N, C-alpha and C positions, 0 to 999 in steps of 0.2 A: 542268449542271455549275456549281458555285458560282464566282463571280468574286471573286478575292482582294481583300482590303480595300484594298491599295495602289492597285488600279486604279479604286477607287471614290472616291478623294479628289476633292473638288470642284475643278474646273479653276482656279477663282479662287485656291485655296490651294496648288496643286501646286508652284509654284516655291519655296515656302517649306519644302518637306519634302525633306530630304536622302535620297540613295539608301539610306544606312544606316538612317534612320528608316522608310523604306518597307518594307525587309526586316523590320525589327523589328516593324512593325505587322502584317505577315502572320503572323509567328511568334506574336504575341499572340492574333490572331484564331483561329489553329489551336489554340492551348492552351485558350482559353476554350471554343470550340465542342466540342472532342473530349476534353477532360480535365475542365474545371470543370463545365460544365452537366450532363454525365452523372453527376457525383459528387454533385450536389445532394440527391438522394434518400437517399444513404448519410449525408450530413451531417445531414439532418433526423432520420434514424433514431438517429444517435449522440447528438443532442440529447435525445431522449426527450420525455416529456410532463410530468414532475414539475418544478415550478419550481426546487426545490433542485438537482435534477440538471442542469437546463438551464444554470444559471450556475456549474456546477462541473465539468462534464465535459470531459475531454481529448479533442479531436476528431482522431483519428488520420488521418482522410482529408485534413483540411486540412494537417496537418504533413507528410504524404507528398507532397502537391501542392506545398507550399512548398519542400521539398527538391528536387523535380523542376524547379520553375520556376527556382530559383537555379542549378541545374546547367546549365540552358539559357540563362542570361543574361537571364532575364525577372524582374529583381529591382530594386527602387527605381527604376523607370522615370521617376518624377516628378522625380528629384533632379538638379539642375544641377551640372555639374563645377566651376563657379566657386566653389561653396561646399564641395564635398566630392569627393575623388578617387574615392570609391566610387559616385558618382552616374553615371547613364547618360548624362547630357550632352545630353538632348534639349531643344528649345525648348518654350515653352508651346503653340505651335501643334502641334508634333509629338506631344507627350504628350496633348494634347486628343483627337487622333484615336485614340490608344491607350486613353484613358479611355472613349471610346465603346464599345470592345470589352469593356472590363472591366465596364461597366454591364449587359451582357447576362446576367451570372451573379451570383447572390447571394454567391458565395464567391470569385470571381476576384480581387478587389482584395486581399483578405487573402493569397491564395495567392502573390501577387507582391509582397507587402509595400508595397502602394500604397493601403491603406485609410485612410479618415478615422476618428478625428481624428489618427491617427499621422502621416500625411503633413504636415498643417499644423503639428503639434507638432514634428516633425523640422525643419521649415523655420524655425520659431521659434529652435530651438537652433542651426541652421546659420548663420542670419543675425545673431542677436543674442546667442547664448550665449557665455560665456567658455570658456577651455580646460578648466577643471575641470568646468564643467557639461557640456561636450560629452563629456568622458571618462567621467563617471559615468552619463549618461543617453542621449547620442546614439548611441554605439556599440552598446549593446544593442538600441536601436530599429532601427538600420540593419540589424542582424543578424537582426531578427525574433524575438528571444529574449523580449522583454517587450512589453506593450501600454501605452497611456497614455490619459488622458482630458483633456478641455478643459472647465474650469469657468468659465462666464461668467454665464449667465442665473440669475435669482433669482426665487423664488415670490412674494415680497411687494412687488415693484416692477414697473413697466412696462419690461421688459428690452429692448424694441425700441429704447429710447433708453438707450444704455449709460452715459450720464452719471447715470442714476438708481441705478446700482449702489450698494448700501450695505455690502457685505462689508468688514469692518474689518481693516486691516493696520496694526498699530501697533508701532513700534520699542521694544525694551526691551534696551538694551545691545548685545550681539552677536547678538541674536535679534529676530525679528518674532513677534508674537503675533496669531493669526488667529482671528476670530470671525465667524460668519454662516452663511447658508444658501444652498446652490446646488441647482439642479435642471436636468433635461435635460442631465446631465453624461455625454455620450455616450462610451462605452467603459468606464465605471466598473463594469459588471457582470462583465467578463471576469476570471477569477481570475488571469490573467497581468498585469493592470493594476498597474503599480508606481509610476507617476508621474501626478500631477495638475498641469496647468498652470492656475494660478488668477489671475483678475483681480479686484482689489479696490482700495479706497481707502486710500492712505497719507497723502493731504493733502486732506481733505474741505473745508477752508476756502480752498483756492487759488481766487482770483478767476477763473482760467481753468478752466472745467469740464472741459476736455480734458487738463488737467495734474494732475488729482486722483488718477488711477488708476495702478496699477503691476501688473506681472506677476511672479509668484513661482513657483518650482518646489517642490512639496510631495510627499514620498514618501507613497504612498497608505496605508501602514500606520502612520503617525504617530499617537501617542497624542492622543485628543481628537477624532478624526474618527469620525462615525457615518454609515454608509450605511443609510438607513432603508428604501428600497424601490427597485425598478425600475419606471419609468413605462411603461405600455403605449401603443402607437400603434394606435388603433381595435381594441384587443384583442390586438394582437401585441406580444410582449415583446422582440423583436429579440435574443434570447439567441444566443450568450453575451455579445454586445457590451453591450447594455443601455443605458438612460438613467437615471442615478441621481439620487435626491433625497438630498442629503448635507448634514450640518451639521458645523460646526467650533466647538469649545468650548475656547477658550484653547489652541489648537494652536500649539506653539512650533517655529519653523523658523529656522535660521541665516540671518543677513543675506547670507551668501555665495550664498544661493539666489535672490536677487533677479536678475531679468533686466535688463540694462542699468542704468539708474538709476531712482530714484523719479520718478514723474510721466510716464514714457514708455510707459505701458500702451497708450494709443490708437495711438501710432506702431507698436508691436509688433503689435497685433491687426489693424490695417489692412494691414500687411505680410503677415500670415498669411491674412487672409480673401480678399484679391483673387484670387490664383491658385486658392484653394480653391473659390471660387464657379464658376470655369471648369471645374474637375474635376467638381463636382457636376452642372453643367449637361450636360457631355458624357456623363457616366454616365447621365443621364436620357435623352439621345438614344439611348443603347444600349438602355435599357429599352423605349423606344417602338419601336425596331426589332424587338426580340424580340416585343413585342405585335402589331406589324404582321405578322410572320412567322406568329404563331399565327392571326391573322385569315385570311391567305391560305390556310393549311393547312385551316382549318375550312371555308372557303367551297368548297374542292375535295373535301370529304369526301363520298363517293358515298352513304353511308348516311343523310346528313342531307338530307331532301328535304321541307321544309315546302311545303304546297300543291302537291305533285307535282313540284317543281322543286328542283335543287340550289341551295344558297345563292348560288353564283356566278351563277346565272341570274336572280337578283332584282336589279333596278336599284338599290334602296336599298343593298344590300350592296356592290355595285360602286362606288357613289358614296362610301361611307364609306371604302373601301379607297383609292380615288383621293385623297380629301381627306387621309387620313393620310399618304400618300406625299408629297404636296405640302407639308403643314405640317412634317413631319419634316425635309425637305430644306431648307426655308426657315429653320427654327430652327437647324439645324446651321450654316448660313452666318452667322447672327448670333453664335453662340458662337465660331466660328473667327475671325471678325473681331475680337472682343474679345481673343482669345488673341494674335493677330498684333499688335494694338495694344500689349499688354503687352510683347511681344518687342521692339517698336520703341521703347519708352520705359520705362514701369514701371506697376505697378498704379494709381497715382494718376492717370497720364495717360489711363488707359482706364476711368475711373470711370463715364462715361456708357455706354460699350459693355458694361461688366460688368452694370450695372443693367438694360440692355435684355435681356440674356440671362437674368438672374435672374428677371425678370418673365415673359418670353415662354415659356421652355422648359417650366417646370412646367405651364403652362396647356395647351400643346400636348400634353404627355404625358398629362395627365388626360383630354383629349378622345379621344385615341387609345385609352387604356385603357377609357374608358367605352364606346366603340363596340365594342371587342373583347369586353368583358363582355356587351353586348347580343347580339352574334353567337353567343356560347357559351351564352346563356340561363342557366338555373339553374346549370349547371356553372361559369359565369364567376364566380359569387359563392361557390363552394364550395372546399373544399381539393383538389378534383380538378384544378384548374388553378392556375398561379401568379398569376393575374390579380388576385385579391382582395388578396393581399399586396403585389403591385406597386402597386396603386391606393393602398393605405394609406400605403406609403412615399412614393409620389409626392405625395400631398396634403400631407405634412409639408414638402415642398420649398418650399411657398409661405410657410413660417414660418422655416425654418432659415437661418442666416447673414443674418438680417434679414427681417422679413415683407415681403410685396409692397408694402404701403402706404409703407414707408420708402423703398424704391427708386423707387416711383412719384413720391413727393414730391421725392426728390432729382433724378430725371430731369426732372420738370416745372420745378423751380427753374432747372436748367441751361438749359432751353428758353426760359423766360420772360425770362432775362437777355438774350436777343437782341431783346427787344421794341423797344427804342429804335432799333436798327439797322434792323429790319423797317419801323418806322413812317417812318424817314427815307427808306428806299428807296421806300416807297409814296407819300410826299409828292413825291419827284422824278418818279415816274411820273405822278402827278396833274397836275403842272405841265406835263410834256411832252405829256400827253394833251390838256390844255386848249389848248395851242398848236396841236397837230395838228387838233383840232376847229374851232378858229377859222379856221385856214388852209383847211379843207375845207368851211367853212359848215355845220357840224353842231353842234347843241345837245344836250347830254347831258340825258336825261330823269330819271334817278335815280342815286344814288351807287353802286348795286351794278352799274352798267353793263349792266343787263338790257335796256334799250331805248334807242333813239336816234331822234331826229327831225331832219329837215333843214329849216333855214330857207330855204335856197336849194338848188337842185339841186347835189349834191355832185360834186366833181371826183374821178373814180375813176381 
């Protein structure tokens, strides 16, 4: 018999999860396992194979599940009540546990109105939008009536450093005129996508490179916008969501669409990305759990007997299953620790912990998926299992929301700031050590403390 998700919460996090959140966690797990995962095949069939159809089809199975999820109170689970009365009111820690369950299905997040980039975009509007902006865009997103896209990366610059962004936002009377190119605009392929949240430069000459950018709301059907193509991920198009390559040619948008003020783009985006990275990481944990379940099931398949033994009777298979279990559990703790740090402060106070999660979790997920693919053999790289698509999506996680290198550099800088304190501590230890050695009649041989010699018989 399965053990409920609420009873599997790591002991170190248990006190931070309310009884209401534990009950909701079990409800989410039940809905994902018994409603969403079984519906994935129907979803794939409704998508079809023709590109035009895949980005234009109305997917009735998802709409049906959305209606069911909302009636069961499984809606906008990510949203804090401090920003919206329609929010579920869970902490980052509590929602992180739910996000893990959502990650086990390709469609669960959308079915509960918790899918990216809508979650992050809603948070931008909740935290930074004015009343008119919320009225026009937030409520339809909260109700799941429309979708949105987030436009930040650009094809012609190194977008891992957001100060390189060249997208031009120039004021002209009561309007802004937008020019430039964006790509990997996640969500832009969906025919229900009505809103682009765009980051660009309003003040490129500002001496502070982090005050040059602004964020503006752009209706997706505004004149001058061209969606050139959907970019594939290792051949997968992620329909109907899609990742668009979009150009803006003298696109005119009212100044009222600016979020906050000019020059506050970085502030807005950092407020958006911090919790979003936690959501991504915990969904990845869910993907890893599904992959491990597939491994365990495959190993117990009585028809699969290479060299006369079931897969579970081969030591290498059992070792890989054990390693997957240990690494998934360790990665989960890293993410939950970051979520708890945000709850106790804010995303900025948890920047180091978020970086750790962003670096570690995709690497763990890729190792687990690779072992699962090996266990399934040829079936693992085919369309007969979800593993190939899971791997392709997992590999992109080392790039989205900032590539690994950015977070590694950021984390290393934080660590090396401690160098002077560490060296002072070591100097004190050296002084004390010399005094002890002199008192005991011992002469140190080398600076690495690998060997000692006694000038006189030491006093023990």
